[in-house]
Every structure is written in C-alpha cells, then in structure tokens.
N, C-alpha and C positions, 0 to 999 in steps of 0.2 A: 751706452744704452740710451736710445732716443725716447724722449717723453712725448706724448701725443698732445702737444699744446701748439698754439699757432706760432709760426715762424716769425722771427724778428729780423730787422735789418739795421745797418748803420751802427750808431752808438749802442743800441740795445743789444745787437749781436755781439759786439766787443765785450760788453758787460756780461752777457750770458756766457761767453767763452771763459772769461775770468772766473766767474762763479763756478763753472764746471771744473776748471783747473783746480780751484781751491777745494772743491768737494772731493775730487780724486785724491788730493794730498791728504785731506782729513781721513778719507777712507783707508788710505795706505797706512796712516798712523794707527788707526783703530784696529786694523787687521794685525799689524805688528804687535800691538798690545794685547791681542787675543780677545778683542771685543766683538760681539756679534752685532752686525749693522741692521737697523730696523727699516731702512729704505732701500730703493732699487740700487743695484750695483751699476755704476756708470761706465767703468772701464771694461774693455772687451779684449778677447783673444780669439785666434782662429786656429782650429784643429781640424785636420782632414777636410779643409775647404768649408767648414761650418763655423760661423761666428757665434760666440756665446759669452756670457759675463765672466769676468775675472774670478777665478776660484772654482770654476766648474770644469768638469771633464766629460767628454762624450766618447763613446765606444760603440763601434758597429759590431754587434754580436752574431748576426746570422743573416744570410741572404737566401730567401726561399727560391728566387728565380734561378739561382745557380744549381738548384736541385729539382727543378721542374715542379715546384710546389706552389706556383701561382703568384698572385699579387694580393697581399694581405691588407684588409681594410678595417677589421674590427678586432677587439682584444678584451679579455677579462682574465681574472685569476681565481683559482679555487682556494680552499682553506689551507692547502699545503704550500701555497705560493706558486704553484705551477700556472703557466699562462695558457690560454686557449685563443687561437687566432683563426680567422676565416679568410679564405681566398674569395675575392669578389665573384669569381665565376666557377669556383670549385668547392672543395670540402673544408672541414675544420681540422686544425692540427693542435695537438697538445705539446707545449714547450716546457721542458724542465731545465731550469737554470742551475748553474753550478753554485752550490752553497756548502757551508761547513757541515750542515745536517745531512744532506743527501748523498755525499761522496761522489758527486758528478763533476768530472774534470772540465767538461765543455758543454755547450748547449746541445741538448738532445731534443729532437723533434719527431713526433709520432703522429701519423695520420689516424684520425678517429674512424674506426671501422664500423660505421653506421651511416645510413643514408641521410645526411644533413650537411648543409653548406650554403654558400652564396649568402651568408649572413652579414648584413651591414650593422648589426647590433648583436652583442653577446653579453650575457650576465650570468654569473654564478651565484646561486643562493640556496643554502640549506641542501647541499649535495645534489643540486639539480642545475642543469645548464639550460638557460632560456636563449632562444635565437630569434631575431627578427630577420626573416629570409626575404630577400629581394630577388625574385627569379623571373626570367622570361617564360613564356608559355612552352618553349622547347629548351630543355636542358638535360645534361647527362644524368643528373640525379632524379629526374622526373618528379620534382616537387614544385609547389607553387609558392607565391608570396604569402607570408603570414607569420603569426607568432607560434613558435614551437617550444615544447618542453621535452628535454632529453634527460633520461634517468638511467641509473645503474640499479636495476631491480634486485639483482642477486648479490650486490655489494662486493663484486670482485675487482673493483677499480677499472671496469670497462663498461662504457655505455652500451645498453642493449635495447632501449625502448625510445621511440620517437612518437610524440603525439602533437598533432596540430591543434592549438587552442582556438585559433580563428584565422580564416583566410582573408587576405586583403586584395582588392581589385586595383592593381597598380604595380609597376615595376620600373626599373631603370634608374637613371640619375636623379629622378624626382619621385622615387617610390618609397617603400617602407625603409626607415633608417634605424636609429639607435634606440636603446632601451636602458632604463636606469631604475634603481630601487628607491622607493619612497623613504623619506627620513625615518618614519615610524616602523619601517620594515614590514608593512602590512599590504603593500600593493606595488604594482609595476607601472611605470610611466614610459610611454613610447612616443616617438616623433616620426611623422610621415610627411613626405614631400607633397607638393601641390598637384602632382599627377596621380595621386592615390585617392580613390573615392571614399567618402565617409559613409560607412554602413548606415542604413536607415533605422536599424533596430537598436542602436545604442543610445544610452541616455546622454544628457548634455546639461552643463551648467549655463550654456549659452543658448538663448532662444533660437530655434532652428529656422526661423523665417528670415534668414539673412538674404541679402540681395546685392546686386552690383552697386547700387546706391551712388550712381554718377548722374549729375544733372544733365550734362551734355553727352552726346553719343561718344562711345569709346572707340578710338582708333586702335585696331589690333596690330600686333607686331608684324611688320611686312615680311619677315622671314617665316611666319607661320608658327613661331614658338608659343606654346601654351594658349593658342587662340581658341581652343575648345574648352579650356578649363574655366569653370564658373566659380563664383564665390562659394566657400570662403577661403580657398587656397590650402596651404599646408596646415597641419593640425597636430595637437598633442592629446593623447587619450590615456586614461589609466584603467587598470583592471586588477582583479585578484589573481592569485597564483594558479587558479584552475581556468581562468579565462571565462568566467560565467557572467560577471557584472562589469559592464563597460560604461565609462563616463567621459564624454568629450570635455576637455579642460581649456584648450586654446585653439584659436583659428587665426586666419589672416597672415600666416607665415608664407614665405616663398618656398624655400627649400632648405630648412634647417636640418643638418645632418645629425647633430648630437645635442643632448641636454644633460644638465647635472644640477644637483642641489648644493647650496652652501650650508654652513653650520647653523644658520638661522632657519633652515627648513624651507628656503625660498628657491624656486626653480629658475634656471637661466638657459638660454639657447643662443646660438651663433648663426644668424640668418644670412642668406646669400643675396647678392645684388643681381641685376640684369645688366651686364656690362654693355649690351647693345644700346641701352638708354642713356649712356653718359652724355651730358650736355643738355639734357631735356629737363623740363620742370618736374616731371614725374619720376626722375631717376632717384633710386634709393641706394646708398652705399651698403657694403656689408655691415651688419648691425649686431651688437651684443644686447640681447633683450632680457628683461625681467618678466618671466612668464607667470604673472599672477593669475589666479583662478578666474575664469570667465573672460580673459583678455583676448581682444581681437586686434591684430597688428596690421590690418588694412591692406593686405596684398589683393590686388585685382589684376586681371590680364591687361596687357597693352598700356594705354594711357590712363587706365582707370584706377591706378593705385591711390590710396587715400593720402592726403597730406598728413605729415606728422602732427600738425596742430589740430586736426579734426578731433572733436571731443568723443566721437564714436569709435576711435581706435587709440591704442597706446603707443607711445614713442619708444625709441631705443634708449638704453642706458648710455651707450657710446656708439658712435659711427667710426669705422676704421678705414674708410676709403674703398679700394677695389681689391678683389680677391675671390677665392673659392673656399668658404668655411667648411671645415670638417670636424675634427674632434674638439670636445670641451671637457677639460679635466680639472676637478677641484683639488687643491693642493694638500688636503688632509693626509698626514702620515709621511710627508716628504722630510727627509733629513737635510733640509736646506735652511739657510738663514730665515729668521722669523718672517721677514717681509714676504718671502716666496712660499710660505705655508698657507697664508690666509688670502686666498684669491683663486682665480681661474686661469688655466692655460688654454689658449685659443689657437687652434691649428688652422693654418691656411695652406691649402694644397697647391694652388697655382703659383704662388710667389715663394714657396719654401720657407715660410716664416711662422714661428711660434711666438705669440704674444702673451704677456702676463697682464691680467686685469685685477688690479687691487681695488677692492670695493670699500666705500665709506657710506654708512647709512645716511639717508636723507629722507626725512618723513618715513613713510612706509616702504620706500624703495631705496635706491642707492645712486651714488655717483661712482664713476670708475676712472682710475688712472691707468692708462694703457701704455705699456712699454714693450719694446721688442726684446724677447728673451733669447731666441736663437734664430739663425737664418742660414741658408745654404743654397747652392746652385749646382745640380738640381736637388731638391729635397721635398718631394710631393708628400707631405705628411697626411696621414689618414686618421689615426687614433692613438690613444695612450692610456697608461695605467700606472698607479703608484705601486711599486713592488713591496714585498714584505721587508726588504732590506732598506726601504726609505729612498730608493732611487726612482727616477722617472724613466719609464720604458715607453718608447713610441715606435710606431710603424710608419714606413713609407710604402707607397704603391698606388693601387687603383688604376682602372682602365688598362690593365695588363702592363703597367710601367714596372721598371726595375724595383723590386721590393726589398725591404730590409727591416731588421729589428735593431733599434738603438737603445743605449742606456746612458742616462745623464746622472752624474753624481757630483756632490759638492765636496771638494778636498780641503777647503779652509777649516779653521777651527770653530767649532760650535760649543759655546759654554753651557748652553741649556739643552735639555732633552727636547725631543720633538713635542710640540704642544698638542694637547688634546683640544679638538675643536669646541669652542664655547660660543653660544649665541651672543651677539652684540647687545649691550644694554642700550646703546644709542639707537633710537628708532623703535625700541621694543613696544612702547605704548601705541604708536601709530600702526605697527604691524599687527598687534593684537586686535586693534579696532578693525582693521581691514579684514582680518581672518574671521572675526565675529560676523562682519557684514557678509562675507563670502558664504558663510553657513546657510544664509537665506537664499542663496542661488539655487538650492535644491529643496528647500523647505518652504511651503506656503504657510505664512503666519500673518494673518491680518492685523494682529496686535502689534506687529513690528513695522508696519508700513510707515508710521510717523517717524520712527527711528531711521529708516532708510531715507526718507525725504529730507530729514534734518542734515544728513551727511552728503546730500547732492551738491552742496556748495562748500564742502570741506576744502581747506587750503591745499591739501595733498591731492594731486591729480588721480593717483591710483585708488584712493579711497572714494573720490567722486565717481570714478568709472565703475568700481565694484558695487557701489550703492545703486547706480542706475541699472546695472545688469540684474542685481538682486530684485529690484523693484519690478523690472520687466518680467520676472518669473512669478510675480504675484498676480492675482486676478485683476485685470485692467479696470474692471468696473468698480474695484475697491479704491482706486486712487486717481483715475483720470480727471475727476472733478477738481482736483487740487491745482491744476494748471491755472485755472481762472482765479482761484482764491489766494494762491501763494504771493507773498509780498517781496520776497528776496529774489533778486534777478536771476542768479545762476541756478537756483532751484527751479524757477519757472521755466527757464530755457531747457534744463535737463529733463523736466517733466514733458516738455513739448517734444524732445527727441525720443523719449520713451513712448509717447503717444504715436509719433511717426512710425515707430517699429511695431507697436502692439495694438493701436486703436483702429477704429473704423474710419471711413472717409469723413463722416460727419464730425467725429472727434478731432480729426486733423484740421478741419476748417475752423473749429472752435479754437484750437491751439494757435493757428495762424492769426486769427483775429485778436487773440489775447496778446501775442507777441507784438502786433502792430501798435498796441497801446504804449509800448515802452518808448522812452525818450532816448534817441540815439546819442545825443550829446552828453547824456548823463551816464552812459555805459563806460565801464573800464575796457582796456584793450582786450583782456581775456573774455569779457562778456560780449564784446563785439564779434570776436572770432566764433564763439559758440552760437551766438544769435544768427549769424549768416548761415552757418552749417545747419542749424535747426530749420531755417526757412527752406533750404535746399531739400532736406530730408522729408519735410512735410509735403513739399510739392512732388518730389520723386515718388513717394509712396501713396499719393492721393488718387492714383488711377485717373488723372486728368479731370477730376471733378471740382476743381477750383475755378470759380467763375471769373470772368474778365475784370469785373470791378475790383475784386480782391487782388488780382495780379497787378492791376493799375495802381492800387494803393501801395503795394510793395515797391513798385518802380518809383513812385513819387517819393517814398521815404528814403530810397537809396541814391537817387540821381544827384541830390545836392552834395553828397560826400564821395562821389565817384572820383577816383584818382587823388583823393585828398587824405588818405590814411596810410598805414604802413604798406610796404610792398606786398606782403602776404594778403592783407585785406583788399588792396587794390586789385589783385588777381581774382580774388573770390567775388568781389562785388561786380567786376567786369563780366565774369562768367555768369552770374545770376541775372544781370541786366541784359546780357546777350540772349539768354534763355527766354527772357520776357520780351525780346525783340524791341528793345528800347533804342531806337535809332539815334537818339540824342547823344549816345556815347561814341559814335563813330569818329567824328572830327578829333576830339580830345585824345582818344586812344591811339589813333593812327599817328597823330603828332608825337605822342609819347614814344611810339615805336620808331619813329624817324630820328628823334633827338636824344632819347635816353639809351645810348649804346654802350655805356660803361659796364664792364663786366667784372671789375676788380672785386666788388662786393659779392658777386655770385660765386667767386672762386672758393669762398669759405665752405661751400657745399662739398668740396673735395679736400681742401686743406685742413678742415676741422678734424679730419682723421689723420692729419699729418702725413699725407700721401708722399709729399716730396721729401720727407725725412725718414721714411720707413727703411729705405735701403738705397745705397748708391747704385745698386744694380738696376732698379727700375723706377726710382723716384724721378729721375730726370726725364724719362720717357713720358710719364704722366704730365710733367710740367710742359713738355713740348705740345701736348694736346691743349693745355690751358692757354698757351700763347695765342692760339687762334680760336678762343672759346666763344661759343654763341651766347647771346643774351637770353637766358631762360625765361626771364620775365616777359620779354617780347614774344617769345614762342607761345607762352600761355595766352597773351592777348590775341595773337593771330588765330589760335585755335578757337577762342571764344567768339571772335568776330566772324569766323567762318559760318557761324550759325545765324547771324543776323540777316534777315530777309528784306527789311524795309529801310528806306532812307538813304540808299546809296546813290551818289552821283557819279558821273564818269570820272571826274577829277579825284574823288575819294577812292574809287576802285583802282585807278592807275597808281596812286600812291601806295595803296594797300598791297597790290600784287607786285610792285617793284620791291617791296620788302622781302619777298621770297627770293628774289635774285640775290640780295645781300646775304640772306640767311644760308643759302645753299653754298656760299663760298666759305662758310665757317666749318670747323672741325668738331666732331663729337664721337659718339659711339658708332658701332658698326652699322646700325640702321638709322643713323641721324638723317642723312639725306632722304631716305625713303619715307621717314616720318614727316619731314617737311613737305615732301611732294604729296603725301596722303592728306595733310591738312589743306594744302592748296586745292586738291581735287574736291574736298568737301566744300570749300568756298566757291568753287566754280559752279557747283550745282545751283547756287542762287543767282547766277549771272544769266541774263537772257540768252537763249540759244545762239542768236546771231552774233553775239559779242564774245562768246567764250574763247574762240581761237585767238582773238586779239589779246585778251587779258592773260591767257595761258602763255603767250609768247613773251610777255614781259618778264617772266621768271626763267626763261629758257637759256639766257645768255651764259649763265655759269655752267650749265650742263654742256654747252657747246665748247666751252673753254677747256674742258678736261682733256688732257693729253692722251693720245692713244697708248694703251699700256704696252703694246708690242712695237712701238716706234723705235727704229734704230737698234733693234735687238740683233745681236750676232749669234748665228746658229752654231751649235757644237761642232768641233772638229772631229771628235771621236778618235779612234773607233770605240763604239760602245759594246755592251754585252748585256745578257739577261742576268742582272745582278741578283745575288742572294743576300740575305742579311749579313752573313759573315764577310762577304766580299765588300759590302758597303763599309763595314767597320774597318776592314783592312785598308781600303783605299784612303779613308780619312786618316788613319793612324800613320800611314806612310807619307802623306802629303800635307798634313796640317801645319807643319812648321813654315811652309811657304804659302799660307792662305792669302788669297788676293780678294779684297773686298769688291772691287769693280767687276771682276770675273764672277764672283758669287752672285752679285745682284743681277748681272746679265743672264746667268743660267737659271736664276729664279724665275725670270720671265720666259726664257727660251724653253724651259721645261713645262711651261703653262701653269706653274704654281700660282702665279699672280692672277690668273683668270678667276680662281675660286677662293683664294686666300689673300688676306691683307697683312702687311707688316708696316707698322707705324702709320696706319691710315691709308696706305696705298695698295690697291688691289681689289679683287672681287669679294663678295660676302656670302657665297653659297657654301663655303667651308669654314672651318675654325680659323680664328685670328691667330697669327703665328708669332707675334712680337715676343711673347713670353715663353715660347716653346723651350728655350734653353734653360729656363728656371725649373722645369719639372721633368724634362725628358733626357735620358742618357743617350749616347750615340746609338746604342743598341735599340733603344725605344724608337728613336727617329727612323732608323733603318727598317725596323719592323713595320712602322706605320706607312712608310713609303713603298716598301716591297710587297707587303700584304695588307693593303688598306681595308679589306673587308674583315680582318680578324677582330678588330674592335671598332665599332661605329657608335659615336656619341648619339644619344637620343635626339639631340637637337638637329643633327644632320642626317638622320635616317630617312630614306625614301619610303614611300608607301606605294603599294601595288593596288590599283583599282581595276577589278575585273568587271567588264561590261556585258550587257545582254547579248550584244552581237558577237561575243567571243573574243573581242580585242581586250588588251590591257593597256593602261596608262600608268607609267611609273614616274614618280616625281614627289615634290614636297608641296603640301597644302599651303597656299599663301592667302586665300580669301574664301570665306563662306558666305553664300547668299541664301535666300529663301528657297530657290528652286535649283541652284547649281553651285558648283565649287570651282575655284580657280587653282590649277596645279602648275608649278614651275617644273618644266620637264628637261631643262638643259643646264647643268651646273656651270658650264662655261659661259652661258648667256642666260642668267636667271630671269630676264624679262621675257623670254620665250615661254609662253604658257599655253595650257590647254583648258578649255571650259568643259566641264562634265555635268550633264544633267543628273540630279540626284536619282531620278526614276530609272536611269540607265545602269546604275551601279547594283551589281548582284553580290559582290563580295569585296571586302577590304582587308588587306593583310600587310604587315610590315615586311619590307625587303631586308634580306640578310646581306645583300651586296652593297658595298659602299658606292656612292656616286662618283668617287674618285677612281679612275681606271688604274690598274697596275701597269707598270712598265714605262712610266713617264720619264724616268731617269736613264732608260736603257740606251739613249743616243749619246750619253756623256762618256768621255774617257775618265780614268780614275782621278786625274788632277782636276778636271772640270767638276766632277762629282764632289770632290773634297772641298772645293771652293764654295759650292752650293751649300754643303752641310755647315761649313764655317759661317756662312751668311745667316743661316737659320739659327745657329747657336747664338750669334751676336744680336739677333733680333733686328737686323738691318742697321746696326750702329757701327760705323767704321772706326770708332774710337774704342770699341770693345777690346779687352785684353787679349783676345784670341789672335789679334793682328799685331801684337807687340813682337 
C-alpha cells in the first residue's frame, strides 16, 4: 500500500524498504494472533486484475452492459438494503442483493417503471428517492436537469409519483452531480459542476458580488474549454426536503462530482483538475477539499485560477496528482479494520484507483493521510455505498463504458464490532468556534462585529476565512472604519480585503492608504502574502479610480524587495509591479528567467500527491513528462512582463522573446504550447508594429523543429472492411498474441488518429488524449468509440453549429471570443484553421450531436493491422507494456 509522502532515494530508500519489510512482518504476526490493526495494510494481493490490500476480497456481482441496462454512475440504498442505481443516459434500476433475509439466490435487477433517470446523484430518505438529474435538452425520458423527488404514494412498493423540486440550467460532464443528507437529517446538500448556472433567486452564505478578481488579463484555454464560464465556478447548495428554501454554501470548485460528511458533521468533496494545464503555474491537481460553510475554492477559467495561498480562497486538505474524481464515500458501517472505518474512500475514474483518506483533526480542519486502496485496469469507478452487510459496493461505468457492480469484503478476523461514528475530541473547540462564527454568515448582528474582527487573525486559516465571510455579510458601514483603527496586522489586512469586496471606491482608497503605512520589513511571511493580495483586490475592485500618486507609492514600496522574497511572493510582486508598469523590474526578471532554470523544486507540485508512486501502471508516464518539465516560475514571470509597456530596449526584448523559444521545447499538458504562444502574442501587442515580425521570429525555431507527424508512415496493406464493433473485438482477440509495437505506432499515424489525438505528448489536441485509454476502456468500449464515434461525445470535444443570417452554417469549436466576433476552429485535423464569425450574423446556436471524428478511419486496415493498433492504444504508446510480452 503506497503512502502519499514524498519519495526518497539512496540510503533513505533502503531504510524505507527495511522499515516496510519490518512493518509487514509485524502485521503478519498481528493477524496470526487475531489482532485488529489500526493502521493501513501495506501488503497487497491481486484478484481478477484488481489490486487490493491483504485480507480483502473483491467480487463482480453484476454487469448491466451485458443486459442492455446502460452504464451506471450513481447509487443509494433503501431501508431494506436494496440498491438503486442510475444509468448515465437512461433510467433507474432497483438492485436486490442475495441475503439470508430475502431468500434471493442471485442479484435481481428491476427497471423502475416511472419516468426518471440520468441521475448522477441518488439518495434514499424516509421512503422517498431523491434524484439529481443531469440531462441534455433532448433525451428519451423527456426530462430536464434538476432535483426530483420520487415517491410511492399508495405504499405498494412501487414508485408512482415524480415531482421536480427545482430545475437547473446546466448538463453534461460539468452539470448537476451528487446529493447527500445533512448530518442532522434535516436538509439535503447537492454539488454542481462549473457549467451549471447558479439560480439568482437562492440565498447564499457567500456574498454574491463575486468577480474574476485577477489583476492581469486572463488567457483563456486555447481549446475553448470553459471559456464562457464566469466566477464563481462549481458550487454546493442545500435545501429542505420540499425544495422550498435554498442556500448557497460553497463556490469556486471546478467539477466536484460527489460530497460526503464525516462523523464530526464536516463536509468534504473531491475536486477535479484541468489536465491540459499541467506544467503551468496555474495548474491545480485533483484535490480533497474540506467544504466549510462560506468557502470559496478559487476556480476561475483559463489562467485565472486563484493561488492556494490567496487569503480569499481556501486550500485543499490534500492534493493527489492527476485523475478524474468521481465518488466520495465515508466509511461508517463498514465491517473493515478500524483504520478503514474512519475516513473517506475517493474514487478516480480515469486511473481506475480508489484511495483511502484517513483524517486527523488540525485546528478546525484536518490533515489527510492518503493511501491507495484498490486499483485495476480498466476500472472506471463512478460511485459507491456501504451495504447493510458492512461490505463496500461500488460501480464502474460512465460515458457508456462497460459497467459493473462490485463488492469488497474483509475476510480477516475482526475482534471488535463495527464502531459507531463518534466526533473527534481533538479539534472540537476550534470547530465549535468556527461553526459559531459561520452562524453569522446568515444573521446580521452588529453586536457581534467585534467578535468577528477579533478572529480575523486567528491562527487557524479556516476560522480567519469564516470570520471575514461573516463580516462581509454584516452592514459595511458598521465596520469599514476599523481598517484604519486596527493595530493588529492580519486583522487590518483582512478588513482591507473585506472592504475590497464590499466597500465603495472611496473606502478602497482609504484601505490602500492604510496598508501603505505598514512596514514591510516587520511583516511575517503570512502577513506579506495577505498584504500583496489585499493590494491586488483593492486595485482590481476600484474601478480604476486609484490615482497615479498612490500607484507610485505602491511601486516604491515593493521595488526594493522585488525578487528578494520567497518564490511565491516573487511571482506575486512581479505581477503587481508589471500591472503598475514598473519598467525597473525588466532587467532583473529577464536575468532570472535566463539563469534560474532549475525545475527540481517545482516537481513537488506533482510529486506531493505521490504521482510517481500511485501505480506502476501510470506513474512512470507522469515521470516522463517531468523529465522535460518547464519552469513554472519563469512562465509566471513571462506572463507578467507581457503586460509591461515601458522601459523596453531592443536588447531586453531579444532576451525576453528568446525565452519563448526555450519554453516551447519543454513538455506540459495538452495546451502547454498554445498557452505559451498566447502569452507571446500578448507581449507582442506592446512591441512597435515595425518590429513585431522580428521578435516573433525569435520564438519560431522550436515550432519549425517539430517533425511532421506523417513522415515515413507506411500505408496499410489491407484488405480492409467496414468493421462492426463485434468484428473489431474478434480481430483483436485472434491476433493480440502477436501484437507488434512498431506496427501499432505506424497505423496509429496511418489511420490519422495522431492528427487529433496525442499519446505521451505526441499528436494533435483537437480530440481526447489517449495515453490512459487502456486504464478505463475495455476492448468493446474502444471498438464502440472507433466504429460509432458519435454515440458518446465528451462535452469538451463537442462541436457547435452556428446558423448565420445568410443561411449558411459554421460547425466547429469555439476557441476565442471578442467583443464583436468569435473565432471557431473548423477542422479537427488542422485545429489552426479557423473561421471568424461576426456576432451580429449569428441567428441561432446549437450543439452538434455528431462527433468531429469521422467514422470509418480503420476501414483500410486488415485484421492484423487493426489488432496492432488496438494493442498500441491499450499500451498507451509504451513498448514495454505487458501486452507485448
């Protein structure tokens, strides 16, 4: 079992292996003596190609796909222990498990005979089934996205009534997701992705005047993903059982699929990353988050994501590297060893891994020890439930992949009964204080303003954050004067941030002037971080009403410490001084970009989640990316300097633009090169017209060095055929034992896959990245995606149809929005081919149901050539994959 701590080398590694061996010996002795172990089990076994801890068993109970019952993504259970599961694109099913009480010999599945389905969240409570439906505008059930209540009015054990409690505007992979019951049993909590609009008529513990809050212009995703999505991103909301009173609880998530409470009554979620951003300073790995009331987690589109250190958003409890988070399951009721009862099971869809998060209270929040619980290839996990028998039941499926219901049981000896969940005493005082403060997020109480201010500098970050949110919900005229009066630095800075959000421009100027009185050299590291962010927010929200003299004072205060602080502060100060057009920073920053090229310290952004140790199946591939890793610090500097207009000499510009040449030779996420080019284009705007071509050419060398993707490709010998799904499966089955890596790579190119898809960083970017396809797709799934590409189209790669006044249509993907027109990529094989459409010419916009990928690309291949191609895809381009053994 791998622990998520930083890897060691040399003597430390040898010592670590010795300790692990010793621990396993101790564990074996303890198990033989019948003792229950209180820590993670480190030894592993493999059953049915799934790796899990020693002493656990896994069983595949049911396969919906074999019975044309869809791909299941959500699950709940009723009072009788029966399960309910929903097909992502179809209906809900009742699953009766064999038990001693119901005399059922095998799993029985029955379709619910009522118009409900496409639920990405299900919850049973008091003889009612609640469903969070995530539905496109056109579906077989003719229902829309929203929260539904399903009841059995005549008590005949059959549902007969469906009532929508609220409709939601949003659907798809970032639409409405899961639902859970509040610890007090009095309300429902739901989580929704960042492509779902927040209704204007709901209440909120978070002041609703949120903004993008980025000092420099945001560069949006070059692929067009989420470019129209404004703050505050994904959100959590609670309501009563009739859906009458609604309160927004959290914002700033990207695409959290599931949420759950722990025994302390604290809410947690598992948030997704944007894998295209890997290698960039704004990249955020998948994150396990403590969703305290009023929490903002800082997601913004493109380059605009908040740094974890920003005081106006909350950090994660743990970062886990890369993946696609789905289910979150609290371990209450499991008949597992004690260690595995008190924590959360975190499901990752893309890498087929279930993690276990063991929490330890720290202040009013927690730290988390993350270990890998089970993994398999393919094993696209979606959601899970604790059964009445104490077993863990979970689903695989989603996006019409092969779906299954699994059961995990512990077969070792348990001396103690399953523990009843009890709140932790550790941290109870701090949690109670925070919850008391949170109560004033919805109550105006002038008599408690001093109490809130007193806690603005509490040593616990979550208490500080909750205090400021509660203060911002009080009348600003009751507390804004305190910024000038307050003596304690963190309180003063927090008051300034609150004024940036809630005050008038005149109040913001006063707050800025007050902050300028602080002595930088006397500030702690934390105070400096909050100070710089407060300056940013006050200027961002000031509507450009800060005079030049005050801006000059800010620049004068920060110039002496430029590049003399921590790496984080160096980035932030460079950004702020660039905004102020302080040309004095150019020489020193460019010199830093030229000479500070070490990236070892930046790898911790990925290795802190123990990416390289998560699994032998994919850890090495991530490490391959890290071998050619870009310097994220320098990318941040380059983006900041792109906004500086004055002070440039030809020599400085030559040095600056040659940096782009070096940066474009590095590796990163799928949009890495496009982001670098976008920053370069921003910088070129400030270059005189007559010189732009010259400076742009300084960065073109690396682009010219890229080898033609189709060079030396050997065309198929054939003869081909119009393949069906079954014929693809048959061809692979009959030829896989002789799989040839070189042939597979060749036909990956010859079939034009490489034009739109990349494997291990090589290929186009208009379609999904395929390095991990073997970890979640079965052969049947792959065949279906190739033969019938339009059957399931990911939101991220879905084309849009633009109907124009002249009767023409333009089909493609939005890549850029301007004030008067939009830019649409119209050729998936050559994404740089675009069409510019004037907004005034558009009469109708609709989503295309057709995939940009044409059918029949494999029809030139004979069965052996096709089998080699499929093997290459399964191997993710790795010639050492076991498929070639």
